[in-house]
C-alpha positions in Angstrom: 39.6 -86.8 -184.1 42.0 -84.0 -183.3 40.4 -81.2 -181.2 41.7 -77.8 -182.2 43.4 -75.6 -179.7 41.6 -72.5 -178.4 43.8 -70.1 -180.4 43.1 -72.0 -183.6 39.4 -72.7 -183.3 38.2 -69.2 -182.3 38.0 -66.6 -185.1 39.7 -63.3 -184.9 36.4 -61.4 -185.1 36.1 -59.1 -182.1 32.3 -58.8 -181.7 29.2 -61.0 -181.7 25.7 -59.7 -181.8 22.9 -62.1 -180.8 19.1 -61.9 -180.9 17.1 -64.3 -178.7 14.5 -65.9 -181.0 12.4 -67.2 -178.1 10.2 -64.0 -178.0 9.1 -64.6 -181.7 8.7 -68.4 -181.5 6.8 -68.4 -178.3 4.2 -65.9 -179.5 3.8 -67.7 -182.8 2.4 -70.8 -180.9 0.8 -69.0 -177.9 -0.2 -65.3 -178.1 -0.6 -65.2 -174.3 3.2 -65.8 -173.8 5.0 -62.5 -173.2 8.7 -63.4 -173.6 10.8 -60.2 -173.7 12.9 -59.1 -176.6 16.6 -59.9 -175.7 19.8 -58.8 -177.3 23.3 -59.9 -176.4 26.6 -58.3 -177.6 30.0 -59.9 -176.9 33.4 -58.4 -177.2 36.4 -60.7 -177.5 39.3 -59.8 -175.1 43.0 -60.0 -175.8 43.0 -63.6 -174.6 41.0 -65.2 -177.4 39.1 -67.6 -175.2 37.5 -64.8 -173.0 34.7 -62.4 -173.8 33.0 -59.4 -172.2 29.2 -59.6 -172.6 26.3 -57.1 -172.4 22.7 -58.3 -172.5 19.7 -56.0 -172.8 16.1 -57.1 -172.7 12.7 -55.5 -172.5 9.0 -55.7 -173.4 6.0 -53.4 -173.7 2.4 -54.3 -173.8 -0.7 -52.1 -173.9 -4.3 -53.3 -173.9 -7.6 -51.4 -173.9 -11.2 -52.6 -173.6 -14.3 -50.4 -173.8 -17.9 -51.5 -173.5 -20.6 -48.8 -173.2 -19.6 -46.7 -170.2 -17.0 -49.1 -168.9 -13.3 -49.0 -169.9 -10.2 -50.9 -168.8 -6.7 -50.0 -169.9 -3.5 -51.8 -168.9 0.2 -51.2 -169.5 3.1 -53.4 -168.8 6.8 -52.4 -169.1 9.9 -54.5 -168.6 13.5 -53.4 -169.1 16.8 -54.6 -167.9 20.6 -54.9 -168.4 23.2 -57.6 -167.5 26.9 -57.2 -167.7 29.1 -60.3 -167.6 32.2 -62.2 -168.5 32.6 -65.6 -170.1 35.3 -68.2 -170.9 35.2 -70.3 -174.0 36.1 -74.0 -174.3 36.3 -75.3 -177.9 34.9 -78.8 -178.5 35.6 -79.2 -182.2 35.4 -77.1 -185.4 31.7 -76.3 -185.1 31.0 -76.7 -181.4 32.2 -74.7 -178.4 31.1 -74.5 -174.8 31.3 -71.5 -172.5 30.7 -70.6 -168.9 30.6 -67.2 -167.1 28.8 -64.9 -164.8 26.3 -62.1 -165.2 25.3 -59.2 -162.9 21.7 -58.3 -163.9 19.3 -55.5 -163.0 15.7 -55.0 -164.2 12.6 -53.1 -163.5 9.0 -54.1 -164.2 6.1 -51.7 -164.1 2.4 -52.7 -164.4 -0.6 -50.3 -164.5 -4.3 -51.1 -164.8 -7.0 -48.4 -164.9 -10.7 -48.9 -165.2 -13.5 -46.3 -165.2 -17.3 -46.9 -164.9 -20.5 -45.2 -163.9 -21.1 -45.1 -160.1 -24.3 -46.1 -158.4 -25.8 -44.4 -155.4 -29.1 -46.1 -154.2 -30.1 -43.0 -152.3 -30.0 -40.7 -155.3 -30.3 -41.1 -159.1 -29.0 -44.5 -160.3 -26.0 -42.8 -162.0 -24.6 -39.8 -160.2 -20.8 -40.0 -160.6 -18.0 -41.6 -162.4 -15.5 -43.8 -160.5 -12.0 -44.9 -161.4 -9.7 -47.5 -159.9 -5.9 -47.5 -160.5 -4.0 -50.6 -159.6 -0.2 -50.7 -160.0 2.8 -52.9 -159.3 6.5 -51.9 -159.4 9.2 -54.6 -159.2 13.0 -53.8 -158.9 15.3 -56.8 -159.2 19.0 -57.5 -159.0 20.6 -60.9 -159.6 24.0 -62.6 -159.8 23.8 -65.4 -162.4 26.4 -68.1 -163.1 25.8 -69.4 -166.6 26.7 -72.4 -168.8 26.2 -72.4 -172.5 27.0 -74.0 -175.9 27.4 -72.6 -179.4 27.2 -74.1 -182.8 28.7 -72.5 -185.9 26.4 -72.4 -188.9 29.2 -70.6 -190.8 32.2 -68.4 -190.0 29.8 -65.5 -189.3 26.6 -67.1 -188.0 26.1 -69.1 -184.8 23.4 -70.6 -182.7 23.7 -70.6 -179.0 21.7 -71.4 -175.8 22.6 -71.2 -172.1 21.5 -72.1 -168.6 21.4 -69.6 -165.8 21.2 -69.9 -162.0 20.0 -66.6 -160.6 20.7 -65.6 -157.0 18.3 -62.7 -156.8 16.8 -60.0 -154.6 13.6 -58.1 -155.6 11.4 -55.4 -154.2 7.7 -55.3 -155.2 5.4 -52.4 -154.5 1.7 -52.9 -155.0 -0.9 -50.2 -154.7 -4.5 -49.3 -155.4 -6.3 -45.9 -155.7 -10.0 -45.4 -155.9 -11.3 -42.0 -157.0 -14.6 -40.4 -158.1 -15.9 -37.3 -159.9 -19.4 -35.9 -160.4 -21.2 -36.7 -163.7 -21.9 -33.0 -164.3 -19.2 -30.5 -165.0 -15.5 -30.9 -165.9 -14.1 -31.6 -162.4 -11.1 -33.8 -161.8 -11.2 -37.1 -160.1 -10.8 -36.9 -156.3 -9.0 -39.8 -154.5 -11.3 -41.5 -151.9 -9.1 -44.4 -150.8 -5.5 -45.4 -151.3 -3.5 -48.5 -150.2 0.1 -49.6 -150.8 2.3 -52.5 -149.8 6.0 -53.3 -150.3 7.4 -56.9 -150.3 11.1 -57.9 -150.3 12.0 -61.3 -151.6 15.3 -63.1 -152.2 16.0 -66.6 -153.5 17.6 -68.8 -156.2 16.0 -69.5 -159.5 17.2 -71.9 -162.1 16.5 -71.3 -165.8 17.2 -74.5 -167.7 16.2 -73.0 -171.0 16.7 -69.3 -172.0 15.9 -69.5 -175.7 18.0 -69.9 -178.9 20.2 -67.0 -179.8 21.0 -66.3 -183.4 24.5 -64.6 -183.4 26.4 -62.7 -186.0 30.2 -62.3 -185.8 31.8 -59.1 -187.1 
């Protein structure tokens, strides 16, 4: 079988827009899985076997639980961008491999707040309201070599998946605040105790499966 040349096998379309289907498929089978929404746009360069790529991802989750005088509310935010470059290696008319490099930055923010009635054994059983805020902030930067493969469903639609090896650094700040206010009146909460800790971490993480992208050429 004759393998087409790179110039012949790659269409003249300049852009590809991809959506990672993993976030939908994973939640369909397990609601506890929180895979982020991920978009990938590629722009073909003058050399037809090279592409500039921009990947954006993010997730938002809010939960609230209330029972009598107790309430707990949590929020989780994740957002990030990756800019990269890739080189395409045609295999046959429908298959092509590619390799490249991404520079990725992301931020994750988690907050949890619960309020409840306070208890003072030396006074009335319920004399004040208390609130606890717990938060975690993570900033991350990574340089990721990648290797992928694409399959053409048609001239416009493709499926692709890729493997990434992330050489990363991240900074995580964790904190907790405890505050109270009297039951009577409309006073604000007053902070009673506060703690905070920052941890720096670096390492290498291999992602053998990053999901299936559905791509559209235009």
